[in-house]
N, C-alpha and C positions, 0 to 999 in steps of 0.2 A: 622588764618587770619594774625597775625603778622609775621608768618614765611614766608608767600607768599610775603608780602611787603619787608621783609628782603632779600629774594632771588632775587627779581626784582631789588632792590637797589644794591646788590652785582654785578649782571650781568651788570647793567648800569655803575657802577664804573670801572669794568674791561674793558668794551667796550671802554669807553672814555679814559681810561688809555692807551690802546693799540693804539688808534688814536693819542694821544699826543706823544707817543714814536715814532710812525711811521713818524709823521710829523716833529718833532723837533730834535729828538735825532739820528735817523738812518742816516739822511743826513750828520751829523758831523762824524759819524763812517765810512760811505762809501760815500765819496764825488763824486765818479764817477758814482754813480747810476743814471740812466736816468729816470726821471719822465715825460714821454711824454703823449700826448693826444691820447687816444685810437681811436679817430675818424680821425686820419691822414690817408689819402689814397694816394698811389703812383701807378701810371700806367706807366709802361715803355714798350718800344718795340712796341707801337701801330703804329709808322710811317713805320715800315718795313713789315707790314702785306699786303698780296695780297688781292685784291677784290675777293669775293667768286663767283661772277657772272660777266658776261660781258654784254654789250649793246645788243648783239645778242641773249641772252638767253630769252628775252621777257620782258614783263611788270611785275612790282611787284604789287601784289594785297593783300591788307590788309583785312583779313577775320575777321568778328566778329561772336562770338558764339551766336546762337539763342537758346532760351529755349522753 
């Protein structure tokens, strides 16, 4: 039982140690490293797209699936 608690404690110390190194020490070693948000979305080129259909093609009908 003591061995399991010891292993969990060692894993926790290593995990938090890596987080501290990543957050505070790595930026001083590599100042140009960009830490951006993964949720940034960029859409480019949407102004140049042609319409896929014209007014003469008919009406658009939104179908719903029935079970």
